[in-house]
C-alpha positions as CSV (number, residue, x, y, z in Angstrom):
1,X,31.8,18.0,6.7
2,X,32.2,15.9,3.6
3,X,29.8,15.4,0.7
4,X,29.1,11.8,2.1
5,X,28.3,13.3,5.6
6,X,25.9,15.8,4.1
7,X,24.1,13.1,2.0
8,X,23.8,10.9,5.2
9,X,22.4,13.8,6.9
10,X,19.6,14.2,4.3
11,X,18.8,10.5,4.6
12,X,18.5,11.0,8.3
13,X,16.1,13.7,7.6
14,X,14.3,11.4,5.2
15,X,13.7,8.8,7.9
16,X,12.6,11.5,10.5
17,X,10.1,12.9,8.0
18,X,8.9,9.5,7.3
19,X,8.4,8.5,10.9
20,X,6.5,11.5,11.8
21,X,4.4,11.3,8.7
22,X,5.5,14.7,7.3
23,X,5.1,14.1,3.6
24,X,5.8,17.9,2.8
25,X,9.2,17.6,4.5
26,X,9.8,14.2,2.7
27,X,8.8,15.4,-0.6
28,X,11.1,18.6,-0.2
29,X,14.2,16.1,0.1
30,X,13.9,15.1,-3.4
31,X,14.7,16.8,-6.7
32,X,11.9,17.9,-8.9
33,X,12.4,14.9,-11.3
34,X,13.5,12.5,-8.8
35,X,12.8,8.8,-9.7
36,X,11.5,6.6,-7.0
37,X,11.4,2.8,-7.2
38,X,10.3,0.4,-4.7
39,X,8.5,-3.1,-4.1
40,X,5.0,-1.3,-4.5
41,X,5.8,0.8,-7.6
42,X,7.8,3.5,-9.1
43,X,7.6,7.0,-10.4
44,X,8.0,10.6,-9.5
45,X,7.3,11.9,-6.0
46,X,3.6,12.7,-6.6
47,X,2.9,9.2,-8.0
48,X,4.8,7.6,-5.2
49,X,3.1,9.8,-2.3
50,X,-0.1,7.8,-2.1
51,X,2.1,4.7,-1.5
52,X,3.9,6.4,1.4
53,X,0.6,7.8,2.8
54,X,-0.7,4.1,3.1
55,X,2.5,2.8,4.5
56,X,2.6,5.5,7.2
57,X,-1.2,5.7,8.0
58,X,-2.3,2.3,7.3
59,X,0.7,0.3,8.4
60,X,2.1,2.8,10.9
61,X,5.5,2.1,9.3
62,X,8.5,3.2,11.2
63,X,12.1,3.2,10.1
64,X,15.1,2.6,12.5
65,X,18.4,3.3,10.9
66,X,20.9,0.4,11.3
67,X,23.6,1.4,8.8
68,X,24.4,4.3,6.7
69,X,27.1,3.8,4.0
70,X,28.0,6.6,1.6
71,X,30.5,7.0,-1.3
72,X,30.5,10.0,-3.5
73,X,26.9,10.9,-4.4
74,X,25.3,7.7,-3.0
75,X,24.1,6.4,0.4
76,X,22.9,3.0,1.2
77,X,20.7,2.5,4.2
78,X,19.7,-0.6,6.1
79,X,16.7,-0.3,8.3
80,X,14.6,-2.2,10.8
81,X,11.2,-1.4,9.6
82,X,8.3,-2.0,12.1
83,X,4.6,-1.2,12.0
84,X,1.1,-2.3,12.9
85,X,-1.8,-2.6,10.5
86,X,-4.1,-0.1,12.0
87,X,-6.0,1.5,9.1
88,X,-7.2,0.3,5.7
89,X,-4.3,0.2,3.2
90,X,-3.8,-1.2,-0.4
91,X,-7.4,-2.3,-0.5
92,X,-7.0,-4.6,2.7
93,X,-8.8,-4.1,6.1
94,X,-6.4,-3.5,9.2
95,X,-5.7,-6.8,11.0
96,X,-4.1,-5.0,14.2
97,X,-1.1,-7.3,13.8
98,X,2.4,-6.0,13.9
99,X,5.4,-6.7,11.7
100,X,9.2,-6.4,11.9
101,X,11.5,-6.7,8.8
102,X,14.8,-5.5,7.3
103,X,14.6,-2.8,4.4
104,X,17.2,-1.4,2.5
105,X,17.4,1.9,0.2
106,X,19.9,3.2,-2.2
107,X,19.9,7.1,-2.7
108,X,21.7,9.0,-5.4
109,X,22.0,12.7,-5.0
110,X,22.3,15.7,-7.2
111,X,25.7,17.1,-6.5
112,X,24.7,20.9,-6.9
113,X,21.6,20.8,-4.9
114,X,22.1,18.2,-2.3
115,X,18.7,16.6,-3.0
116,X,17.7,13.2,-3.7
117,X,17.6,12.4,-7.3
118,X,17.0,8.7,-7.2
119,X,15.9,6.3,-4.7
120,X,15.6,2.4,-4.8
121,X,14.0,0.3,-2.0
122,X,13.8,-3.3,-1.3
123,X,12.2,-5.0,1.6
124,X,10.6,-8.5,2.1
125,X,7.0,-7.6,1.3
126,X,6.0,-11.4,1.5
127,X,7.3,-11.5,5.0
128,X,5.4,-8.3,5.7
129,X,2.1,-9.5,4.4
130,X,2.4,-12.9,6.3
131,X,3.1,-10.9,9.6
132,X,0.2,-8.5,9.0
133,X,-2.3,-11.3,8.1
134,X,-3.0,-10.1,4.6
135,X,-2.5,-11.5,1.0
136,X,0.9,-11.0,-0.5
137,X,1.2,-8.2,-3.0
């Protein structure tokens, strides 16, 4: 396997851990000092974990890999993101409504460890808010 194949395999494990709500496995894919940036905030894993929890438990967020492109120590992922707003999240009461949107993430890996050192995420949060019947972020 190539470096790119190995890194894509880590992103697949990231999606699996996210979809099953296994935050311990998810956190284990990141380097200790990994920088995580997304629509709802940025920081180290422990700062971002509560955001992930609300996305998973509140929105029922699920990721479906559509494309994975790798070059060197980077992987770009395009997902279809689906979910149903079923539990309180981000200060809002659940609406029971569902959403579908496109999300993208760019991962950078530490070569020696094969762990994620940076992750940038982008998604249409305004569309998500409309679909879920809540105010935009």
